[in-house]
N, C-alpha and C positions, 0 to 999 in steps of 0.2 A: 148610268152616267158617272164619270169620274169627276172629282172636285177640280175645278179651275183654279189652279194655284199659281200665283206670281213670286217666283223665288229668284232674287238677285243678290249680287255681291257675294262676300265672304267674310268670315269673322264671327263674332258673337251673334248669335240668332236673335232677332226682334220679328215678333208678329204685329201688324199694324191692322186694326179693325177699323172700316169706315163708319161714317156717321149715318144717320137716318135716311139719307136719300139712297144708301146701300152700294154705292159703285166705288170700287177701290181706285177707278182712274181720275175721281175729283181730287185724290191726294197725290197725283203724279209727281208735282215738283218736290214733295217731300220723299217720297219713295225713292227718287233718282239721288238725290242728296244723302240720304241715309245709307243707300247701297254702295256709296263710295266709301264707307267707313264700317258697316256692319253687313251681316248677311240678313236680307230683308225678306219676309214672307207675308203676302198679303193676299186678298180675294174680297169677292163682292159677297153680300149677305146671301144667306141660303135661299131665299125666296126670289132673288133675282134670277131671270132665265139664263144669264151668262154664267152663272156661279157653279153649276153642275152640283149644287147641294140639295139637300131635301128638307122641305119644310112641312110640318104636320101642325094643322090648326089646333089640334088637341094640345100640343106641347107649346106652341105659342113662341115666347120670349126664349124658352130654354132650347130652342131649335138653334138659336144664334150662338148659345154657349156651347152646345154640343158640337157645333161646327168649328169652333176653334180647336176643342181636342182632336176632332177628325183632321183638321189640316196639320197639326203638328205629327199626328200619326203618319199621315200620307208623306210629310216631308221628313220623316225618319229623325225627328227632334224629340228628345225625352223632355227637355226643359229649355224655356227661352224667356226673354223678357217679352211682356205683353203689353202691348200699347194701344189703347182705345181713344179714338178722336169722337167728341161729343156723345152721341147716342152710343157709339162704340165703347166710350168709356165705361158707361154702364154694363156692358156685355163683358168688358174686360174684368171689371170688378167681380162680378157674378161668377165669371169663370175661375177666378183666383180663389173664391170662397168654396166653390164647390170641387175644384182640382187644386188645393194646396200644394201639391208636390210638383205642379208643372211650371209655375211662373218662377223664374229667377228673379224677376223684378217685375213692377208694375209702373207703366208711365200712362197717366190719365190727363188727356190734352183737352182742356175746354170741356170737360165732361160733365154729363147730366148726373146729378146727385141721386141717392136712393129714395130720397124724399119727393123727387120731380113727378108732378102730374100736369096734364095738359092745361092750359089757361083758357080763358074765355075765347081769345082770338083762334087759338088753334081749333077749340072745339066748334067754333064757326065754320071753319075750313073743313072740318070732318063731315058736316053735313052733306057736302057734295064735293068731294076733293076734284074731281076732274073738271066741274064747271068753273070752280073757283080757282083753277090754276093760274090764270092771267092775273087775279088779285094777288097771288102768292108771288108771283114773278115781279109784279110792281113793288110789292113790300121788300123784295130783295134789293131793290136799290138802296135802301138805307145803308147797305154794307159799303157803299162807295166811299163814305167819309173814312171808314177803316182802311180801305185800298189806299187811299190818298195819304193818309198818314204813314203808312209802310213804304210809300215809294218816294222817290227824289225826283221831284218835278212833276207837272201835269202830263208831260209826254209819257213818262215811265208809268205814271199812275193809269193812265189810259190803256196803255199795253198790257198791264197786269189785269185790268178789268176785262179786256176782251178776251185775254186768255183764260181767264175763268169762266167766261160766258161760253168760250167755245168748248172747253171740257163738259160744261153743263148740256150743251146742246147736242154734242156728238155722243154723249154717254147719258142719255136723257133720263130723268128720274120718274118713277111712277107716282102719281099723287095718291092713288089708291093704296100701294103698299106702304107710302110714307105714314099715310094716316093710319093703318093698321099696327104699324110698328109703334108709333106712339101711344095707340089705345092699349097695346099689350102691356105696357109699364103699369097701367093702372091695377093690374091683377097681381102683381107682384110686391113682397115685402123682403127686401134683402137686408135690413138693419141688423137683424140678430146675427145672421151669417157673417156679414162684413166686419162685425165687432171683433171677432176673433183672429182676423188676419194680422200677420207680423211681417209680410214680405216687403223687402225694401222698395220703397214707393216714391215716384216723383210726379208732383202735380203741377202742371204748367197751365198757366192762364195768360191771356192778353191782359190789356190795361182796362180797368173798370169802365172808363168812359167810352170805350170802343167796341166792346163786346156787346152787340144788341140781339144775340141770339140765346145765349145761355149766360145769365149774370155771373160775373166773377165770384160774387159772393157764394151763389149756389154751389160751383165748383170746389171752393174752399171748404165746404162741409166735409170732404174728404180728409183734409188736414185736421179738423176738428175730430173726426172719428179715429184717425191714426195719428197720435202725436209724433211718431218715429218719421213721418212722411216729409219729405222735401219739398219745397214750393218754390217756383220759379216764374218769373213774369217775362214774356216774351216782348220785349219793347216795342212800342209803335205798331202795335196788332192788337186785334179783338179776336174774333171768332176764326179768322181764317189765317191766322199766323203761319200754320206749316206750308201754305202755299203761297203767301205775300212774301214771307222772308223765309224760305226753306233752307237757305246755308245756315243762318242763324239757328233755326229750329235743330237741325242736324247736329251743329255744335254744342247745344244745349243737352240734346237727349242722347247722342252716342257716348259721351264719357260717363255719363251716369250708368248706362247699360253695361258697359265694358267694365266700369269699375266694380259694380254688384257682382259681376260674373267673376272677375278676378278674386273677391273677397271669399265668394262660395268656394272656388278652386283651392284656395288656401286652406279655408275650413276642413275640406275633405281630405286633402294631403295630410294635414296637421293631425 
């Protein structure tokens, strides 16, 4: 089976890696906006049935890292900006550490830090992820405050919330796969490898009071790890900024990606 790769737009290439739910479709609004300014390459994680990827239990988390390399090769791209969202941010960072010649730049969006481990609430869900799906969905209602903050008016916030829910329902997540992905992080130690990276990096977060999924302070560990990293806050957003304010997200990310590519081109020419 060949990889199912979504390849849209033209210009500077950027690979966008989805979060722990694994489906690229959940990032649809951001993909559409970025594709107006860049060549966007994305996919669902390797253990999703629609991905066309290969998942080996023995390699676990590293299958997702290998998938980024395979996607680049299949798309005929030697170097690209690598953008990881939430859980995908940890994949992006690991890929940059293992393949430092492939990322032209790195964009980490509300990313899990290398020190992240499942907390008590998540470990509770892990005991029976399928049975506890209704509780997980009810817990997701806490994201409405963020959606309301990003939207202008009640009507618009309801529209955005319905759109987000529709994407989730039509591209349903697998509770068991999500639980497995989270547990896989417990067995890896990326700290020593990541400390050696010097690739141009943009760390994007929402506002501390609105991200109820990955604390902003946790994502900012990357800025402490890499003093050269730029940090940007997507105003009036929390964890869902790339879908609640996709235009603003693209306006933030695209210039950084394009600027890093131009600097690299000048360096090569010089």
